[in-house]
N, C-alpha and C positions, 0 to 999 in steps of 0.2 A: 704638121704643126698648126697650120692655118687652112681652113676650108671655108671660103666665103662664096656664097652663091646668090647671084642676081640681086645685088645690093643697089637700092635706089635711095637718093637723098635730095630733097629740095629745100630751098630757103625762099619762102613765099612762092612767087611764080617762076623762080630761077631753078631749073633742074640741074644739079651739080654732078650727081652720079646717076648714070643711065643704064642700070643693070650690069654692075661689075661683078665678075666671078674670078676667083683667084685661089690657087693652092700654093702653099709654101712648105717645103719638106723640112724635117728636123735637121738642124745644124747647117742650114743653107743660108748664105748671105745673098739677099735679093735687093737690087736697086730699082727705084721707080723714078722715071724721068718724064719730062714733057713740059710744054710751055706753061707759063703762069695762067691760072684759071682752068687748068685741065682737070682739077679735082683731086690732085695728089694728096694734099694735106687733109682734105676732108675724108678721104679714104683712110689715111693713117689714123685719124682721130676715131673713126668708127672701129677700125681694127683694134685700137687701143682701149675701146669701151668708154672713151671720153665723150662721145657724141652718139646719140641713138640713130639708127637707120629708119627710114620710112617703111621699107619692106625688104625682104630677103632673109638670109640666115647666115650665122657666123659661128663656126666651131673652132675653138683654140685648145690644143692639147687634149682633144677628146671631149671637151665641155661645150655644149651649145649655149654660148654666153648671152645671146639675145633673148633668152627665156629667163634669165636670172633677175631677181628683184634687186632693189637698190643696195641694200646692205650686203647681200651675197655677191653682187657685182663689184662693190668696193673692195671686199675681201679678196675676190679673185684677182682683181687688178693689182693689189698690193703683193700678192704671192707669185703671180705668173707673168706680169708685164713690167718691163723697165722702159723708161723714156729718156731720150737725150734730145735736147732742142738746140737751135742755133745759139741762143743766149742761155747760159748754163743754169740760171735760176737757183744759184746756191744761196743759202741763208747767210747773210753777211755777218751776223753776230756770233756765228759758230765757226770753229776750226774746221780744217779739211777732214780730220778724223770724225768729228761730230756730225758733219754733213753726210758723210758716207754711212755712218751708223743709223741715221734717222729712219730709213725704211724698216730696218730690223726692230727698232724700238717701237715703231707704230704697230708692227706685227707681234709685239709683246715677247720678243725673243730675249733670253737672259743677257744682261748687260755685259758680262765678261765675254760671253760667246760673240756678241755683236762687235765688241772692241777688238777681239782677236782677229775676226774675219775682216773687219774694216782695215786693220793694219796690213794684213796679207794682200788685200786688193790694192791698197795704196803702194805697197812695195812692187806689185806687179806693174803698176802704172809709173814706176820709177819716181815715186814721190815719198819714199820712206823718210827723207830728211825734211819734209815739208808738212808733216801730219798736224803739227800744232799751229800752222799758219792760217790766218783768216783769209777769205777770198780776195780782199783788197790788196793783199801783199803777194798774190800769185799772178803769174803771167796769164794771158788769155788761153794759151795751150794747156797750162797747168790747171786752170779752172775747169776746162772742158774734160780733162782726164779725171779730175775729182768727180765731175758730174757723171761720167761713164761708170766710175767705181760705185757711186751711189745707185745708179740705175741697175747694176747687176748684184747689189748687196744681198738680195734675197734669192739669188740664183734663179732669175725668172725664166720661164719657158721661152719667152719671146722678148727681144730687144727691138724697140722702135726708135728710129732716129730721123729727125726732121731738119735737114740742112745742118748736120752736125759740125761741119767745118767751114760754113759760110762766112764766119766772122773772124777767121784766122789767117795769119800770113802763110806763105808757102811752106816754110819749114814745119810749123806746127800742124798745118793741114796734112802734110804727108805723114807725120807721126800719128795723127788721129786715124787716118785712113788705114795705116798698117795695123793699128790696134784692133780694129774690128775683126781683122782676119786672124790675129793672135787669139782673140776670144773664141772664134770658131774652132781653131786648131787645138787650143789648150783646154777649153771648157765645153766644147760642143755647142756653143751659143747660136741659136737661130736669130737672124737679124734682118730687119726690113728697113731700108734707108731711102728716104725721099731726098733727092739732091739735084742741083743744077750743075754739079761738078762732073764733067765728063770723065775725068781720070778716075774718080771714085766709082762712078757708075760702071766703067769698063772693067774694074777690078773684081766686081761682084761675080758670084757664081752664075747669076742670071740677071739680065736687065729687062725691065718691063717699061714700055712706053705708053703714056696716057695722053689722050687728046679729047677735048669736048666731053668729058665725063665718061669716057669709055677706055678700055684697054685695047690698044691696036694689035 
């Protein structure tokens, strides 16, 4: 699903990624761990096509994305990559259902189809009774489950998560951790997770450790 080769990235004189190469198989859940400043989030942003690399190559689902122009890259990102962050970034004025539907509407999918699939995903997240609620009336764990449903609304090839449970209590954290593996088992979802949570990292099919801009 991912083939990244010799990725370099600097910010001014600071070299953050020093020739990172990485392969991730389809339907694999991979965790990336390491100390702060190791380059984990920068790597995730490059793999998610949110940040350009200085050099190297990146192929996702058979497409060499580092050669795509801006509009084609935005379209690829909308169709093939889902994102989950530590802070859910839900739109406060919209309901849970409307938040989940948003990626499908951006992709110009039919409204009825988007609504039907969003309801199915929220049911999968055990949020069927909360679809009309706005984010401010949902718990932290519920908000993160809405964010995950939104991230997979377009059935992306790849789900990228950056500290997805870092802002949650123990109970909600465990529920979110289990959810990633349900997505793998039920939908065949490929997932890459940056985390400081050792329990989540250990659950993954494979754990990758980074330090000083390199994979150990």
